[in-house]
All heavy atoms as TSV, in Angstrom:
chain	resi	resn	atom	element	x	y	z
A	1	MET	N	N	-50.522	32.533	18.483
A	1	MET	CA	C	-51.318	32.338	17.274
A	1	MET	C	C	-50.415	31.754	16.188
A	1	MET	O	O	-49.307	32.213	15.989
A	1	MET	CB	C	-51.896	33.678	16.825
A	1	MET	CG	C	-52.709	33.566	15.553
A	1	MET	SD	S	-53.522	35.101	15.073
A	1	MET	CE	C	-54.849	35.111	16.234
A	2	ASP	N	N	-50.890	30.755	15.475
A	2	ASP	CA	C	-50.129	30.135	14.402
A	2	ASP	C	C	-50.197	31.029	13.170
A	2	ASP	O	O	-51.219	31.139	12.519
A	2	ASP	CB	C	-50.682	28.746	14.104
A	2	ASP	CG	C	-49.849	27.988	13.082
A	2	ASP	OD1	O	-48.848	28.539	12.584
A	2	ASP	OD2	O	-50.210	26.837	12.776
A	3	GLU	N	N	-49.073	31.678	12.847
A	3	GLU	CA	C	-49.055	32.625	11.741
A	3	GLU	C	C	-49.224	31.955	10.388
A	3	GLU	O	O	-49.534	32.610	9.407
A	3	GLU	CB	C	-47.767	33.452	11.802
A	3	GLU	CG	C	-47.753	34.349	13.030
A	3	GLU	CD	C	-46.464	35.121	13.213
A	3	GLU	OE1	O	-45.476	34.828	12.515
A	3	GLU	OE2	O	-46.456	36.012	14.064
A	4	ASN	N	N	-49.053	30.638	10.315
A	4	ASN	CA	C	-49.249	29.922	9.056
A	4	ASN	C	C	-50.726	29.785	8.718
A	4	ASN	O	O	-51.073	29.450	7.599
A	4	ASN	CB	C	-48.595	28.541	9.104
A	4	ASN	CG	C	-47.094	28.631	9.208
A	4	ASN	OD1	O	-46.475	29.535	8.656
A	4	ASN	ND2	N	-46.502	27.695	9.917
A	5	LYS	N	N	-51.607	30.032	9.691
A	5	LYS	CA	C	-53.042	29.873	9.467
A	5	LYS	C	C	-53.770	31.209	9.383
A	5	LYS	O	O	-54.980	31.247	9.366
A	5	LYS	CB	C	-53.646	29.023	10.583
A	5	LYS	CG	C	-53.120	27.604	10.583
A	5	LYS	CD	C	-53.762	26.780	11.655
A	5	LYS	CE	C	-53.205	25.360	11.630
A	5	LYS	NZ	N	-53.803	24.527	12.644
A	6	LEU	N	N	-53.040	32.314	9.341
A	6	LEU	CA	C	-53.676	33.624	9.257
A	6	LEU	C	C	-54.235	33.851	7.859
A	6	LEU	O	O	-53.601	33.509	6.862
A	6	LEU	CB	C	-52.672	34.731	9.598
A	6	LEU	CG	C	-52.158	34.747	11.026
A	6	LEU	CD1	C	-51.038	35.773	11.176
A	6	LEU	CD2	C	-53.281	35.052	11.996
A	7	ILE	N	N	-55.415	34.436	7.817
A	7	ILE	CA	C	-56.106	34.722	6.553
A	7	ILE	C	C	-56.328	36.227	6.459
A	7	ILE	O	O	-56.731	36.871	7.429
A	7	ILE	CB	C	-57.484	33.998	6.508
A	7	ILE	CG1	C	-57.318	32.486	6.720
A	7	ILE	CG2	C	-58.235	34.315	5.229
A	7	ILE	CD1	C	-56.613	31.766	5.614
A	8	CYS	N	N	-56.100	36.802	5.289
A	8	CYS	CA	C	-56.352	38.222	5.078
A	8	CYS	C	C	-57.862	38.470	5.148
A	8	CYS	O	O	-58.640	37.815	4.439
A	8	CYS	CB	C	-55.809	38.671	3.723
A	8	CYS	SG	S	-56.147	40.405	3.348
A	9	GLY	N	N	-58.278	39.392	6.013
A	9	GLY	CA	C	-59.692	39.713	6.163
A	9	GLY	C	C	-60.279	40.387	4.941
A	9	GLY	O	O	-61.481	40.314	4.694
A	10	LYS	N	N	-59.450	41.038	4.160
A	10	LYS	CA	C	-59.907	41.747	2.960
A	10	LYS	C	C	-59.992	40.813	1.747
A	10	LYS	O	O	-60.968	40.836	1.010
A	10	LYS	CB	C	-58.947	42.903	2.660
A	10	LYS	CG	C	-59.282	43.711	1.441
A	10	LYS	CD	C	-58.268	44.836	1.263
A	10	LYS	CE	C	-58.535	45.612	-0.010
A	10	LYS	NZ	N	-57.503	46.646	-0.224
A	11	CYS	N	N	-58.948	39.993	1.560
A	11	CYS	CA	C	-58.836	39.170	0.348
A	11	CYS	C	C	-59.210	37.706	0.558
A	11	CYS	O	O	-59.352	36.963	-0.416
A	11	CYS	CB	C	-57.410	39.250	-0.195
A	11	CYS	SG	S	-56.867	40.941	-0.541
A	12	ASN	N	N	-59.312	37.289	1.835
A	12	ASN	CA	C	-59.670	35.921	2.175
A	12	ASN	C	C	-58.684	34.886	1.631
A	12	ASN	O	O	-59.073	33.815	1.170
A	12	ASN	CB	C	-61.098	35.592	1.729
A	12	ASN	CG	C	-61.668	34.423	2.503
A	12	ASN	OD1	O	-61.348	34.227	3.665
A	12	ASN	ND2	N	-62.505	33.644	1.857
A	13	VAL	N	N	-57.391	35.228	1.663
A	13	VAL	CA	C	-56.337	34.296	1.243
A	13	VAL	C	C	-55.342	34.138	2.389
A	13	VAL	O	O	-55.189	35.041	3.215
A	13	VAL	CB	C	-55.611	34.779	-0.037
A	13	VAL	CG1	C	-56.564	34.822	-1.214
A	13	VAL	CG2	C	-54.959	36.128	0.168
A	14	PRO	N	N	-54.641	32.998	2.457
A	14	PRO	CA	C	-53.647	32.804	3.515
A	14	PRO	C	C	-52.488	33.796	3.395
A	14	PRO	O	O	-52.053	34.131	2.286
A	14	PRO	CB	C	-53.143	31.378	3.290
A	14	PRO	CG	C	-54.169	30.723	2.430
A	14	PRO	CD	C	-54.803	31.810	1.617
A	15	LEU	N	N	-52.003	34.257	4.551
A	15	LEU	CA	C	-50.858	35.155	4.553
A	15	LEU	C	C	-49.581	34.360	4.333
A	15	LEU	O	O	-49.497	33.187	4.692
A	15	LEU	CB	C	-50.773	35.914	5.879
A	15	LEU	CG	C	-51.989	36.751	6.267
A	15	LEU	CD1	C	-51.700	37.535	7.543
A	15	LEU	CD2	C	-52.397	37.696	5.151
A	16	GLU	N	N	-48.597	34.998	3.715
A	16	GLU	CA	C	-47.306	34.377	3.438
A	16	GLU	C	C	-46.222	35.199	4.105
A	16	GLU	O	O	-46.316	36.426	4.187
A	16	GLU	CB	C	-47.057	34.327	1.925
A	16	GLU	CG	C	-48.087	33.513	1.177
A	16	GLU	CD	C	-47.917	33.581	-0.338
A	16	GLU	OE1	O	-47.035	34.317	-0.824
A	16	GLU	OE2	O	-48.681	32.897	-1.037
A	17	MET	N	N	-45.164	34.531	4.579
A	17	MET	CA	C	-44.064	35.225	5.231
A	17	MET	C	C	-43.257	36.015	4.198
A	17	MET	O	O	-42.997	35.532	3.093
A	17	MET	CB	C	-43.156	34.237	5.955
A	17	MET	CG	C	-43.850	33.507	7.102
A	17	MET	SD	S	-44.594	34.591	8.331
A	17	MET	CE	C	-43.134	35.175	9.178
A	18	LYS	N	N	-42.912	37.264	4.581
A	18	LYS	CA	C	-42.164	38.151	3.688
A	18	LYS	C	C	-41.306	39.081	4.549
A	18	LYS	O	O	-41.733	39.525	5.610
A	18	LYS	CB	C	-43.143	38.973	2.844
A	18	LYS	CG	C	-42.495	39.898	1.867
A	18	LYS	CD	C	-43.546	40.619	1.037
A	18	LYS	CE	C	-42.891	41.628	0.112
A	18	LYS	NZ	N	-43.882	42.387	-0.645
A	19	THR	N	N	-40.104	39.374	4.093
A	19	THR	CA	C	-39.238	40.307	4.809
A	19	THR	C	C	-39.700	41.728	4.513
A	19	THR	O	O	-39.810	42.126	3.354
A	19	THR	CB	C	-37.766	40.122	4.406
A	19	THR	OG1	O	-37.375	38.784	4.724
A	19	THR	CG2	C	-36.866	41.100	5.151
A	20	ILE	N	N	-39.988	42.467	5.574
A	20	ILE	CA	C	-40.489	43.832	5.476
A	20	ILE	C	C	-39.449	44.763	6.098
A	20	ILE	O	O	-38.852	44.451	7.124
A	20	ILE	CB	C	-41.828	43.979	6.247
A	20	ILE	CG1	C	-42.870	43.007	5.701
A	20	ILE	CG2	C	-42.329	45.407	6.233
A	20	ILE	CD1	C	-43.274	43.255	4.275
A	21	THR	N	N	-39.253	45.934	5.491
A	21	THR	CA	C	-38.361	46.944	6.045
A	21	THR	C	C	-39.207	48.009	6.729
A	21	THR	O	O	-40.066	48.630	6.111
A	21	THR	CB	C	-37.503	47.585	4.938
A	21	THR	OG1	O	-36.755	46.568	4.286
A	21	THR	CG2	C	-36.550	48.615	5.520
A	22	LEU	N	N	-38.962	48.195	8.019
A	22	LEU	CA	C	-39.654	49.213	8.797
A	22	LEU	C	C	-38.726	50.406	8.968
A	22	LEU	O	O	-37.537	50.238	9.233
A	22	LEU	CB	C	-40.033	48.667	10.175
A	22	LEU	CG	C	-40.863	47.389	10.187
A	22	LEU	CD1	C	-40.950	46.843	11.602
A	22	LEU	CD2	C	-42.246	47.663	9.646
A	23	ASP	N	N	-39.252	51.620	8.804
A	23	ASP	CA	C	-38.477	52.842	9.010
A	23	ASP	C	C	-38.932	53.509	10.297
A	23	ASP	O	O	-40.127	53.695	10.510
A	23	ASP	CB	C	-38.687	53.817	7.842
A	23	ASP	CG	C	-38.090	53.306	6.552
A	23	ASP	OD1	O	-36.922	52.902	6.577
A	23	ASP	OD2	O	-38.802	53.315	5.528
A	24	TYR	N	N	-37.963	53.871	11.141
A	24	TYR	CA	C	-38.295	54.548	12.397
A	24	TYR	C	C	-37.159	55.474	12.774
A	24	TYR	O	O	-36.017	55.035	12.948
A	24	TYR	CB	C	-38.556	53.532	13.512
A	24	TYR	CG	C	-39.051	54.169	14.786
A	24	TYR	CD1	C	-40.359	54.634	14.882
A	24	TYR	CD2	C	-38.215	54.358	15.863
A	24	TYR	CE1	C	-40.815	55.242	16.034
A	24	TYR	CE2	C	-38.662	54.962	17.018
A	24	TYR	CZ	C	-39.969	55.405	17.095
A	24	TYR	OH	O	-40.424	56.021	18.233
A	25	ILE	N	N	-37.446	56.742	12.898
A	25	ILE	CA	C	-36.485	57.774	13.278
A	25	ILE	C	C	-35.198	57.653	12.446
A	25	ILE	O	O	-34.087	57.676	12.953
A	25	ILE	CB	C	-36.154	57.752	14.793
A	25	ILE	CG1	C	-37.415	57.704	15.645
A	25	ILE	CG2	C	-35.326	58.967	15.181
A	25	ILE	CD1	C	-37.152	57.620	17.135
A	26	GLY	N	N	-35.356	57.486	11.151
A	26	GLY	CA	C	-34.205	57.419	10.259
A	26	GLY	C	C	-33.462	56.098	10.250
A	26	GLY	O	O	-32.450	55.961	9.583
A	27	HIS	N	N	-33.939	55.106	10.974
A	27	HIS	CA	C	-33.315	53.784	11.002
A	27	HIS	C	C	-34.218	52.787	10.294
A	27	HIS	O	O	-35.432	52.854	10.407
A	27	HIS	CB	C	-33.097	53.314	12.448
A	27	HIS	CG	C	-32.068	54.115	13.173
A	27	HIS	ND1	N	-32.348	55.314	13.763
A	27	HIS	CD2	C	-30.758	53.871	13.388
A	27	HIS	CE1	C	-31.257	55.789	14.323
A	27	HIS	NE2	N	-30.273	54.935	14.116
A	28	GLN	N	N	-33.605	51.873	9.578
A	28	GLN	CA	C	-34.365	50.818	8.915
A	28	GLN	C	C	-34.137	49.500	9.638
A	28	GLN	O	O	-33.008	49.157	9.976
A	28	GLN	CB	C	-33.954	50.693	7.456
A	28	GLN	CG	C	-34.346	51.897	6.634
A	28	GLN	CD	C	-34.079	51.684	5.160
A	28	GLN	OE1	O	-33.271	50.843	4.775
A	28	GLN	NE2	N	-34.758	52.440	4.340
A	29	ILE	N	N	-35.231	48.783	9.864
A	29	ILE	CA	C	-35.193	47.502	10.552
A	29	ILE	C	C	-35.905	46.485	9.663
A	29	ILE	O	O	-37.043	46.719	9.252
A	29	ILE	CB	C	-35.900	47.592	11.917
A	29	ILE	CG1	C	-35.258	48.684	12.770
A	29	ILE	CG2	C	-35.885	46.257	12.627
A	29	ILE	CD1	C	-36.128	49.185	13.879
A	30	LYS	N	N	-35.241	45.386	9.367
A	30	LYS	CA	C	-35.847	44.331	8.547
A	30	LYS	C	C	-36.302	43.199	9.450
A	30	LYS	O	O	-35.591	42.804	10.371
A	30	LYS	CB	C	-34.868	43.823	7.505
A	30	LYS	CG	C	-34.549	44.843	6.444
A	30	LYS	CD	C	-33.681	44.271	5.375
A	30	LYS	CE	C	-33.423	45.357	4.334
A	30	LYS	NZ	N	-32.728	44.838	3.170
A	31	HIS	N	N	-37.504	42.702	9.169
A	31	HIS	CA	C	-38.044	41.583	9.941
A	31	HIS	C	C	-39.030	40.833	9.047
A	31	HIS	O	O	-39.642	41.417	8.161
A	31	HIS	CB	C	-38.760	42.100	11.192
A	31	HIS	CG	C	-39.118	41.027	12.160
A	31	HIS	ND1	N	-38.191	40.410	12.961
A	31	HIS	CD2	C	-40.312	40.450	12.448
A	31	HIS	CE1	C	-38.800	39.505	13.711
A	31	HIS	NE2	N	-40.078	39.508	13.416
A	32	GLU	N	N	-39.185	39.556	9.290
A	32	GLU	CA	C	-40.108	38.740	8.505
A	32	GLU	C	C	-41.485	38.745	9.171
A	32	GLU	O	O	-41.610	38.453	10.363
A	32	GLU	CB	C	-39.570	37.321	8.391
A	32	GLU	CG	C	-40.211	36.553	7.259
A	32	GLU	CD	C	-39.466	35.270	6.975
A	32	GLU	OE1	O	-39.687	34.305	7.728
A	32	GLU	OE2	O	-38.697	35.241	6.014
A	33	PHE	N	N	-42.514	39.114	8.404
A	33	PHE	CA	C	-43.887	39.183	8.885
A	33	PHE	C	C	-44.816	38.451	7.919
A	33	PHE	O	O	-44.536	38.376	6.717
A	33	PHE	CB	C	-44.379	40.639	8.956
A	33	PHE	CG	C	-43.706	41.473	10.001
A	33	PHE	CD1	C	-42.739	42.394	9.654
A	33	PHE	CD2	C	-44.049	41.354	11.340
A	33	PHE	CE1	C	-42.125	43.181	10.607
A	33	PHE	CE2	C	-43.437	42.134	12.309
A	33	PHE	CZ	C	-42.465	43.053	11.938
A	34	PRO	N	N	-45.964	37.964	8.421
A	34	PRO	CA	C	-46.983	37.421	7.529
A	34	PRO	C	C	-47.622	38.571	6.740
A	34	PRO	O	O	-47.971	39.601	7.314
A	34	PRO	CB	C	-48.009	36.794	8.475
A	34	PRO	CG	C	-47.364	36.748	9.820
A	34	PRO	CD	C	-46.308	37.791	9.829
A	35	CYS	N	N	-47.733	38.388	5.433
A	35	CYS	CA	C	-48.301	39.421	4.557
A	35	CYS	C	C	-49.288	38.786	3.583
A	35	CYS	O	O	-49.149	37.638	3.193
A	35	CYS	CB	C	-47.210	40.086	3.728
A	35	CYS	SG	S	-45.938	40.879	4.688
A	36	CYS	N	N	-50.244	39.596	3.150
A	36	CYS	CA	C	-51.189	39.140	2.133
A	36	CYS	C	C	-50.502	39.213	0.767
A	36	CYS	O	O	-50.000	40.275	0.390
A	36	CYS	CB	C	-52.440	40.014	2.132
A	36	CYS	SG	S	-53.609	39.544	0.838
A	37	PRO	N	N	-50.490	38.104	0.020
A	37	PRO	CA	C	-49.853	38.121	-1.300
A	37	PRO	C	C	-50.667	38.903	-2.336
A	37	PRO	O	O	-50.159	39.240	-3.396
A	37	PRO	CB	C	-49.774	36.636	-1.672
A	37	PRO	CG	C	-50.874	35.989	-0.898
A	37	PRO	CD	C	-51.004	36.778	0.372
A	38	VAL	N	N	-51.916	39.231	-2.013
A	38	VAL	CA	C	-52.775	39.951	-2.961
A	38	VAL	C	C	-52.717	41.459	-2.720
A	38	VAL	O	O	-52.342	42.225	-3.602
A	38	VAL	CB	C	-54.236	39.440	-2.888
A	38	VAL	CG1	C	-55.138	40.225	-3.818
A	38	VAL	CG2	C	-54.295	37.949	-3.193
A	39	CYS	N	N	-53.079	41.912	-1.516
A	39	CYS	CA	C	-53.165	43.353	-1.240
A	39	CYS	C	C	-51.934	43.916	-0.539
A	39	CYS	O	O	-51.762	45.131	-0.457
A	39	CYS	CB	C	-54.418	43.684	-0.440
A	39	CYS	SG	S	-54.382	43.093	1.280
A	40	GLY	N	N	-51.074	43.040	0.004
A	40	GLY	CA	C	-49.846	43.493	0.638
A	40	GLY	C	C	-49.976	43.888	2.098
A	40	GLY	O	O	-48.990	44.310	2.708
A	41	GLU	N	N	-51.165	43.756	2.697
A	41	GLU	CA	C	-51.324	44.079	4.122
A	41	GLU	C	C	-50.380	43.215	4.950
A	41	GLU	O	O	-50.167	42.050	4.655
A	41	GLU	CB	C	-52.760	43.826	4.580
A	41	GLU	CG	C	-53.736	44.902	4.209
A	41	GLU	CD	C	-53.509	46.219	4.937
A	41	GLU	OE1	O	-53.321	46.205	6.163
A	41	GLU	OE2	O	-53.513	47.247	4.255
A	42	VAL	N	N	-49.800	43.821	5.987
A	42	VAL	CA	C	-48.839	43.147	6.850
A	42	VAL	C	C	-49.488	42.904	8.206
A	42	VAL	O	O	-50.124	43.802	8.762
A	42	VAL	CB	C	-47.576	44.008	7.025
A	42	VAL	CG1	C	-46.580	43.331	7.956
A	42	VAL	CG2	C	-46.939	44.298	5.675
A	43	TYR	N	N	-49.323	41.696	8.745
A	43	TYR	CA	C	-49.816	41.375	10.075
A	43	TYR	C	C	-48.645	41.453	11.048
A	43	TYR	O	O	-47.639	40.753	10.898
A	43	TYR	CB	C	-50.428	39.971	10.116
A	43	TYR	CG	C	-50.794	39.528	11.513
A	43	TYR	CD1	C	-51.945	40.006	12.120
A	43	TYR	CD2	C	-49.982	38.663	12.227
A	43	TYR	CE1	C	-52.282	39.614	13.417
A	43	TYR	CE2	C	-50.308	38.267	13.514
A	43	TYR	CZ	C	-51.457	38.749	14.098
A	43	TYR	OH	O	-51.785	38.369	15.371
A	44	ILE	N	N	-48.770	42.329	12.049
A	44	ILE	CA	C	-47.761	42.434	13.095
A	44	ILE	C	C	-48.463	42.079	14.401
A	44	ILE	O	O	-49.378	42.780	14.833
A	44	ILE	CB	C	-47.155	43.847	13.158
A	44	ILE	CG1	C	-46.558	44.215	11.799
A	44	ILE	CG2	C	-46.098	43.916	14.256
A	44	ILE	CD1	C	-46.011	45.619	11.716
A	45	SER	N	N	-48.036	40.988	15.010
A	45	SER	CA	C	-48.695	40.497	16.220
A	45	SER	C	C	-48.501	41.456	17.388
A	45	SER	O	O	-47.535	42.220	17.445
A	45	SER	CB	C	-48.164	39.118	16.599
A	45	SER	OG	O	-46.833	39.229	17.067
A	46	GLU	N	N	-49.406	41.398	18.335
A	46	GLU	CA	C	-49.317	42.212	19.545
A	46	GLU	C	C	-48.028	41.896	20.295
A	46	GLU	O	O	-47.387	42.784	20.874
A	46	GLU	CB	C	-50.535	41.964	20.427
A	46	GLU	CG	C	-50.567	42.820	21.666
A	46	GLU	CD	C	-51.825	42.606	22.495
A	46	GLU	OE1	O	-52.700	41.802	22.117
A	46	GLU	OE2	O	-51.922	43.267	23.545
A	47	GLU	N	N	-47.631	40.640	20.275
A	47	GLU	CA	C	-46.396	40.212	20.949
A	47	GLU	C	C	-45.177	40.950	20.384
A	47	GLU	O	O	-44.322	41.423	21.124
A	47	GLU	CB	C	-46.219	38.706	20.773
A	47	GLU	CG	C	-44.941	38.165	21.358
A	47	GLU	CD	C	-44.799	36.673	21.101
A	47	GLU	OE1	O	-45.794	35.937	21.198
A	47	GLU	OE2	O	-43.667	36.269	20.802
A	48	ILE	N	N	-45.110	41.078	19.066
A	48	ILE	CA	C	-44.002	41.794	18.421
A	48	ILE	C	C	-44.077	43.281	18.739
A	48	ILE	O	O	-43.080	43.910	19.081
A	48	ILE	CB	C	-44.013	41.573	16.894
A	48	ILE	CG1	C	-43.742	40.116	16.541
A	48	ILE	CG2	C	-43.012	42.497	16.203
A	48	ILE	CD1	C	-42.330	39.648	16.798
A	49	VAL	N	N	-45.270	43.862	18.645
A	49	VAL	CA	C	-45.442	45.291	18.889
A	49	VAL	C	C	-45.061	45.662	20.318
A	49	VAL	O	O	-44.347	46.639	20.549
A	49	VAL	CB	C	-46.894	45.735	18.589
A	49	VAL	CG1	C	-47.139	47.165	19.043
A	49	VAL	CG2	C	-47.199	45.582	17.104
A	50	LYS	N	N	-45.520	44.900	21.281
A	50	LYS	CA	C	-45.257	45.217	22.685
A	50	LYS	C	C	-43.914	44.699	23.176
A	50	LYS	O	O	-43.469	45.071	24.247
A	50	LYS	CB	C	-46.372	44.649	23.566
A	50	LYS	CG	C	-47.676	45.381	23.378
A	50	LYS	CD	C	-48.731	44.885	24.331
A	50	LYS	CE	C	-49.997	45.710	24.211
A	50	LYS	NZ	N	-51.041	45.257	25.128
A	51	GLY	N	N	-43.261	43.862	22.386
A	51	GLY	CA	C	-41.986	43.286	22.792
A	51	GLY	C	C	-40.829	43.880	22.010
A	51	GLY	O	O	-40.271	44.920	22.372
A	52	LYS	N	N	-40.487	43.225	20.908
A	52	LYS	CA	C	-39.312	43.603	20.128
A	52	LYS	C	C	-39.384	45.031	19.604
A	52	LYS	O	O	-38.411	45.780	19.695
A	52	LYS	CB	C	-39.121	42.647	18.952
A	52	LYS	CG	C	-38.732	41.248	19.354
A	52	LYS	CD	C	-38.596	40.368	18.143
A	52	LYS	CE	C	-38.323	38.924	18.538
A	52	LYS	NZ	N	-38.248	38.053	17.378
A	53	MET	N	N	-40.521	45.419	19.040
A	53	MET	CA	C	-40.622	46.757	18.455
A	53	MET	C	C	-40.534	47.830	19.537
A	53	MET	O	O	-39.908	48.873	19.335
A	53	MET	CB	C	-41.901	46.903	17.640
A	53	MET	CG	C	-41.878	46.082	16.368
A	53	MET	SD	S	-43.383	46.197	15.415
A	53	MET	CE	C	-43.078	47.712	14.531
A	54	ARG	N	N	-41.116	47.583	20.664
A	54	ARG	CA	C	-41.057	48.547	21.771
A	54	ARG	C	C	-39.626	48.693	22.267
A	54	ARG	O	O	-39.158	49.804	22.519
A	54	ARG	CB	C	-41.966	48.103	22.915
A	54	ARG	CG	C	-42.018	49.109	24.046
A	54	ARG	CD	C	-43.017	48.651	25.127
A	54	ARG	NE	N	-43.059	49.589	26.217
A	54	ARG	CZ	C	-42.168	49.636	27.206
A	54	ARG	NH1	N	-41.170	48.788	27.232
A	54	ARG	NH2	N	-42.280	50.525	28.174
A	55	ASP	N	N	-38.907	47.578	22.379
A	55	ASP	CA	C	-37.512	47.614	22.819
A	55	ASP	C	C	-36.648	48.427	21.851
A	55	ASP	O	O	-35.821	49.240	22.274
A	55	ASP	CB	C	-36.942	46.199	22.955
A	55	ASP	CG	C	-37.601	45.400	24.064
A	55	ASP	OD1	O	-38.271	46.012	24.933
A	55	ASP	OD2	O	-37.450	44.169	24.063
A	56	VAL	N	N	-36.840	48.217	20.555
A	56	VAL	CA	C	-36.082	48.963	19.544
A	56	VAL	C	C	-36.444	50.446	19.601
A	56	VAL	O	O	-35.569	51.307	19.529
A	56	VAL	CB	C	-36.333	48.383	18.128
A	56	VAL	CG1	C	-35.755	49.298	17.057
A	56	VAL	CG2	C	-35.739	46.989	18.023
A	57	GLU	N	N	-37.724	50.746	19.758
A	57	GLU	CA	C	-38.178	52.134	19.857
A	57	GLU	C	C	-37.499	52.839	21.036
A	57	GLU	O	O	-36.978	53.943	20.895
A	57	GLU	CB	C	-39.695	52.166	20.021
A	57	GLU	CG	C	-40.265	53.553	20.176
A	57	GLU	CD	C	-41.768	53.537	20.388
A	57	GLU	OE1	O	-42.285	52.612	21.034
A	57	GLU	OE2	O	-42.420	54.467	19.908
A	58	ILE	N	N	-37.482	52.204	22.183
A	58	ILE	CA	C	-36.852	52.786	23.368
A	58	ILE	C	C	-35.359	52.993	23.142
A	58	ILE	O	O	-34.807	54.046	23.448
A	58	ILE	CB	C	-37.126	51.909	24.614
A	58	ILE	CG1	C	-38.602	51.998	24.999
A	58	ILE	CG2	C	-36.230	52.318	25.781
A	58	ILE	CD1	C	-39.027	50.967	26.022
A	59	MET	N	N	-34.702	52.007	22.563
A	59	MET	CA	C	-33.278	52.100	22.316
A	59	MET	C	C	-32.953	53.261	21.364
A	59	MET	O	O	-32.037	54.042	21.617
A	59	MET	CB	C	-32.748	50.791	21.713
A	59	MET	CG	C	-31.262	50.794	21.422
A	59	MET	SD	S	-30.734	49.315	20.540
A	59	MET	CE	C	-31.459	49.591	18.936
A	60	LEU	N	N	-33.718	53.415	20.289
A	60	LEU	CA	C	-33.461	54.468	19.315
A	60	LEU	C	C	-33.776	55.851	19.880
A	60	LEU	O	O	-33.077	56.816	19.584
A	60	LEU	CB	C	-34.262	54.226	18.033
A	60	LEU	CG	C	-33.819	53.021	17.209
A	60	LEU	CD1	C	-34.779	52.801	16.045
A	60	LEU	CD2	C	-32.394	53.191	16.705
A	61	GLU	N	N	-34.826	55.966	20.685
A	61	GLU	CA	C	-35.178	57.252	21.248
A	61	GLU	C	C	-34.194	57.706	22.311
A	61	GLU	O	O	-34.034	58.896	22.546
A	61	GLU	CB	C	-36.603	57.216	21.812
A	61	GLU	CG	C	-37.644	57.188	20.728
A	61	GLU	CD	C	-39.066	57.158	21.255
A	61	GLU	OE1	O	-39.263	57.010	22.477
A	61	GLU	OE2	O	-39.984	57.289	20.431
A	62	ASP	N	N	-33.493	56.772	22.950
A	62	ASP	CA	C	-32.504	57.112	23.968
A	62	ASP	C	C	-31.202	57.626	23.372
A	62	ASP	O	O	-30.391	58.208	24.083
A	62	ASP	CB	C	-32.211	55.910	24.872
A	62	ASP	CG	C	-33.343	55.617	25.831
A	62	ASP	OD1	O	-34.206	56.506	26.024
A	62	ASP	OD2	O	-33.385	54.511	26.379
A	63	LYS	N	N	-31.003	57.425	22.072
A	63	LYS	CA	C	-29.745	57.865	21.426
A	63	LYS	C	C	-29.753	59.344	21.180
A	63	LYS	O	O	-30.655	60.010	21.000
A	63	LYS	CB	C	-29.543	57.137	20.112
A	63	LYS	CG	C	-29.127	55.694	20.348
A	63	LYS	CD	C	-28.765	55.045	19.052
A	63	LYS	CE	C	-28.207	53.673	19.334
A	63	LYS	NZ	N	-27.728	53.028	18.159
């Protein structure tokens, strides 16, 4: 999916890329995600959730 064409379902405006800090088990992870410039909702693709985020989750839980 082309993240440059994503529209916020609530505000009906294009999403803009923004660096977001995610907290998980006391660790902070920064990553750039499409976000709504009006309401701040963050779009995290299924690919990221099932790929990179899952890998980090497994790595942190194994420590």
